[in-house]
C-alpha positions as CSV (number, residue, x, y, z in Angstrom):
1,M,-35.7,11.2,91.3
2,K,-39.6,12.3,92.6
3,T,-41.7,9.8,95.1
4,T,-45.2,9.2,95.6
5,I,-47.1,6.9,97.5
6,F,-49.5,4.3,95.7
7,K,-51.6,1.7,98.3
8,N,-48.8,2.3,100.9
9,T,-46.5,1.6,98.8
10,K,-43.1,4.0,97.3
11,I,-43.1,4.9,94.1
12,S,-40.3,6.3,92.5
13,Y,-40.4,8.2,89.0
14,T,-38.7,11.4,87.3
15,E,-39.8,14.6,84.9
16,H,-38.3,16.4,82.7
17,G,-38.8,18.8,80.2
18,K,-42.2,20.5,78.6
19,G,-44.9,19.7,76.2
20,K,-46.5,16.3,75.4
21,A,-46.4,13.7,77.7
22,V,-43.9,10.9,77.1
23,V,-44.4,8.0,79.9
24,L,-41.4,5.9,79.5
25,L,-41.8,2.7,81.0
26,H,-38.9,-0.1,81.5
27,G,-39.2,-4.3,81.1
28,F,-38.4,-6.9,83.8
29,L,-34.9,-6.6,85.5
30,E,-34.7,-3.2,84.3
31,N,-35.5,0.2,85.8
32,Q,-35.8,3.9,84.6
33,T,-32.8,4.1,84.2
34,M,-32.6,2.3,81.1
35,W,-34.2,5.8,79.5
36,D,-30.5,7.7,80.7
37,A,-29.8,8.2,77.0
38,F,-32.6,9.3,75.6
39,V,-34.4,11.6,77.7
40,P,-32.4,14.3,77.4
41,E,-33.3,14.5,73.5
42,F,-36.9,13.7,74.1
43,S,-37.4,16.4,76.9
44,K,-36.2,18.8,74.5
45,K,-39.7,19.3,73.3
46,N,-41.9,16.9,75.4
47,R,-42.7,16.3,79.2
48,V,-40.9,13.2,79.7
49,I,-41.5,10.9,82.4
50,T,-39.6,8.0,83.2
51,I,-41.6,5.5,86.7
52,D,-39.5,2.6,87.8
53,L,-42.4,-0.5,88.1
54,L,-43.6,-2.3,91.1
55,G,-41.0,-4.1,92.2
56,H,-38.1,-2.7,90.3
57,G,-35.7,0.4,91.0
58,Q,-36.3,2.3,94.0
59,T,-40.1,1.2,93.9
60,E,-41.6,-0.6,96.8
61,C,-43.1,-4.2,95.9
62,L,-47.0,-4.0,96.3
63,G,-47.2,-8.2,96.9
64,Y,-46.6,-11.3,95.3
65,V,-48.0,-10.8,92.4
66,H,-47.7,-7.7,90.4
67,S,-50.4,-7.8,87.8
68,M,-50.1,-6.0,85.1
69,E,-53.2,-4.3,85.8
70,D,-51.9,-3.2,89.0
71,Q,-48.4,-2.1,87.5
72,A,-51.3,0.5,85.1
73,D,-53.1,1.7,88.0
74,M,-49.8,2.9,89.7
75,V,-49.1,4.1,86.5
76,H,-52.1,6.0,86.5
77,H,-51.3,7.4,89.7
78,V,-48.5,8.8,88.9
79,L,-49.8,10.5,86.1
80,H,-52.6,11.8,88.0
81,E,-50.3,13.2,90.4
82,L,-48.7,14.8,87.9
83,K,-52.1,16.7,86.7
84,I,-51.4,14.7,83.2
85,R,-54.6,14.3,81.0
86,K,-53.4,12.5,77.9
87,A,-50.2,10.6,77.4
88,V,-47.7,8.9,75.3
89,L,-47.1,5.5,76.4
90,V,-43.9,3.9,75.4
91,G,-43.5,0.1,76.7
92,H,-40.2,-1.8,76.5
93,S,-41.0,-5.6,76.7
94,M,-42.7,-6.2,80.1
95,G,-43.1,-2.0,80.3
96,G,-45.3,-2.9,76.7
97,Y,-47.3,-5.6,78.6
98,V,-48.2,-2.9,81.1
99,A,-48.6,-0.3,78.5
100,L,-51.4,-2.6,77.2
101,A,-53.3,-3.1,80.3
102,F,-52.9,0.5,80.7
103,A,-54.8,1.5,77.5
104,K,-57.8,-1.3,78.2
105,L,-58.1,0.4,81.5
106,Y,-57.8,4.0,80.5
107,P,-58.5,4.1,76.8
108,D,-58.9,8.1,77.4
109,V,-55.5,8.8,78.6
110,M,-54.2,6.9,75.6
111,K,-52.8,9.4,72.6
112,G,-50.0,7.1,71.5
113,L,-48.5,3.8,71.8
114,V,-45.4,2.2,71.3
115,L,-44.6,-1.2,72.0
116,L,-41.0,-2.4,71.9
117,N,-39.4,-5.3,72.0
118,S,-42.8,-6.4,73.1
119,T,-46.4,-7.9,72.3
120,S,-50.0,-8.1,72.6
121,R,-50.4,-11.5,73.0
122,A,-50.9,-13.4,76.8
123,D,-48.1,-15.8,77.2
124,S,-48.4,-19.4,75.4
125,E,-48.3,-22.4,77.7
126,E,-44.8,-23.6,76.9
127,R,-43.9,-20.0,78.1
128,K,-46.5,-20.1,81.4
129,T,-43.9,-23.6,82.3
130,N,-40.4,-21.3,81.4
131,R,-41.9,-18.5,84.0
132,D,-42.3,-21.1,86.4
133,R,-39.4,-23.0,85.8
134,A,-37.5,-18.9,86.4
135,I,-39.4,-18.5,89.6
136,V,-37.7,-21.7,90.5
137,A,-34.5,-20.8,89.3
138,V,-34.0,-17.4,90.8
139,K,-35.3,-18.5,94.4
140,Q,-32.5,-21.1,94.1
141,N,-29.8,-18.7,92.6
142,Y,-30.3,-15.4,92.4
143,S,-27.2,-13.7,90.7
144,A,-26.7,-16.8,88.3
145,F,-30.6,-15.9,87.0
146,V,-30.0,-12.6,86.5
147,S,-26.8,-13.0,84.6
148,M,-28.2,-15.7,82.4
149,S,-31.3,-13.7,82.0
150,I,-29.9,-10.4,80.7
151,A,-27.6,-12.2,78.4
152,N,-30.0,-13.9,76.6
153,L,-31.9,-10.5,75.5
154,F,-28.9,-9.7,73.5
155,S,-28.4,-10.7,70.3
156,E,-25.6,-13.6,69.9
157,D,-23.1,-11.2,67.7
158,N,-23.7,-8.2,69.8
159,R,-22.1,-10.1,73.3
160,E,-18.9,-9.2,73.2
161,R,-19.5,-5.9,70.8
162,L,-21.1,-4.6,74.2
163,A,-19.7,-6.3,76.6
164,E,-19.6,-3.3,78.7
165,E,-23.3,-2.5,78.4
166,I,-24.2,-5.9,78.8
167,E,-22.2,-5.3,82.3
168,K,-24.1,-2.1,83.5
169,V,-27.1,-3.4,82.3
170,K,-26.7,-6.5,85.1
171,I,-25.2,-4.1,87.7
172,E,-28.9,-2.7,87.2
173,A,-30.5,-5.7,87.2
174,L,-28.9,-7.1,90.7
175,K,-30.6,-4.0,92.0
176,T,-33.8,-5.8,91.5
177,P,-35.1,-7.7,95.1
178,L,-36.2,-11.3,94.6
179,Q,-39.8,-10.4,95.5
180,G,-39.5,-8.4,92.6
181,I,-38.7,-10.5,90.4
182,V,-41.1,-13.1,91.3
183,A,-43.7,-11.2,91.3
184,S,-43.1,-9.6,87.9
185,L,-42.7,-13.8,86.7
186,E,-46.0,-14.2,88.1
187,G,-48.1,-11.1,86.8
188,M,-46.6,-11.5,83.2
189,K,-47.4,-15.5,83.4
190,I,-51.0,-14.6,84.1
191,R,-51.5,-11.2,81.7
192,K,-54.7,-11.2,79.4
193,D,-54.4,-11.0,75.5
194,R,-54.4,-7.6,74.2
195,E,-54.7,-8.2,71.1
196,V,-58.3,-6.7,70.3
197,I,-56.4,-3.0,70.8
198,L,-54.2,-3.5,68.1
199,H,-57.5,-3.8,66.0
200,F,-59.6,-0.7,67.4
201,A,-57.5,1.6,69.0
202,T,-58.5,5.0,67.6
203,Y,-54.8,6.3,68.6
204,P,-51.7,5.3,66.4
205,I,-49.6,2.0,67.7
206,Q,-46.0,1.2,66.6
207,L,-44.3,-1.7,67.2
208,I,-40.6,-2.0,67.3
209,L,-39.2,-5.8,67.1
210,G,-35.8,-6.9,66.8
211,K,-34.8,-9.6,64.1
212,K,-32.6,-11.5,66.0
213,D,-34.9,-11.5,69.6
214,G,-34.1,-14.8,71.3
215,V,-37.1,-13.9,73.6
216,L,-40.2,-12.7,71.6
217,I,-40.2,-15.0,67.9
218,Y,-39.9,-12.2,65.3
219,D,-42.1,-14.0,62.2
220,D,-44.7,-15.0,65.8
221,N,-45.2,-10.9,66.7
222,V,-45.3,-9.9,63.0
223,E,-48.8,-12.1,62.9
224,Q,-50.5,-9.8,65.0
225,L,-50.4,-7.0,63.1
226,E,-52.4,-8.7,60.1
227,G,-55.6,-6.3,59.7
228,T,-54.4,-3.7,62.2
229,K,-53.1,0.0,61.2
230,V,-50.7,-0.5,63.3
231,E,-47.2,0.5,62.0
232,L,-44.0,-1.8,62.4
233,V,-40.5,-1.2,62.6
234,T,-37.5,-3.9,62.4
235,F,-34.2,-3.5,63.7
236,P,-31.5,-6.0,63.0
237,D,-30.7,-7.3,66.1
238,G,-32.2,-8.6,69.6
239,H,-34.3,-8.0,72.4
240,M,-32.4,-4.7,74.0
241,S,-33.0,-2.5,70.7
242,H,-32.5,0.8,73.1
243,I,-28.7,-0.6,73.3
244,E,-28.3,-2.5,70.3
245,N,-29.5,0.1,67.8
246,K,-29.6,2.8,69.7
247,K,-29.0,5.1,67.0
248,Q,-32.4,4.3,65.1
249,L,-34.3,3.7,68.0
250,L,-34.2,7.3,68.9
251,V,-34.9,8.5,65.6
252,V,-37.9,6.1,65.5
253,L,-39.3,7.7,68.6
254,L,-38.8,11.3,68.4
255,E,-40.2,11.0,64.9
256,F,-43.6,9.0,66.2
257,F,-43.5,12.0,69.1
258,K,-44.0,14.2,66.4
259,E,-46.8,12.8,64.2
260,V,-49.1,12.1,67.7
């Protein structure tokens, strides 16, 4: 584990392997350990960087709102420190929103983009209201909020089969400080629509969706690809493809890295 300082805030990250730079960004209530099963394979032929986003894992909070742009600037700081000029970004859920903000701010650094169980679209009014409700809920009962949030990320059919895995995800999620959770919810709520990137990016983009994702409605998300060259990969399960469809995801991502 390495650390750096960004705006007086301690940032935690790891680096493995040599070759093409691949940056792995976790989602809300996750941290860089979500990639532990993938890093050994990815780093055989790539230089793999995992980063704890602001207010998650071992990275400190920066303030009361962590905008996606703040997160992207922090990621850029890490890459600058590592003297990385071009990178493939893979973002899971909120990590995808951060990757899109990064693509907007630093287009010259982009070599490829994978949105894993994520979307280029901004929150609908309904989602914004739900974020506000979530902020109230987590302040009232932190552990109940975290436990419920994690269970909902998996498709119903998998909750029993993956009970052990889900428990591990909850344990990691419970390490996220209250301020980190609230700041992320506020940041996701105000994030901008980035659909234009899917249409005009000069690098390859892949969108990976779960058919039974309870967080991102599958059909709504496929819509954003109309008229783009974005490659769509569909898995049969929920929002946690890196656990629910681990083997298939490994193959898909290795193939993408090879091609970009």
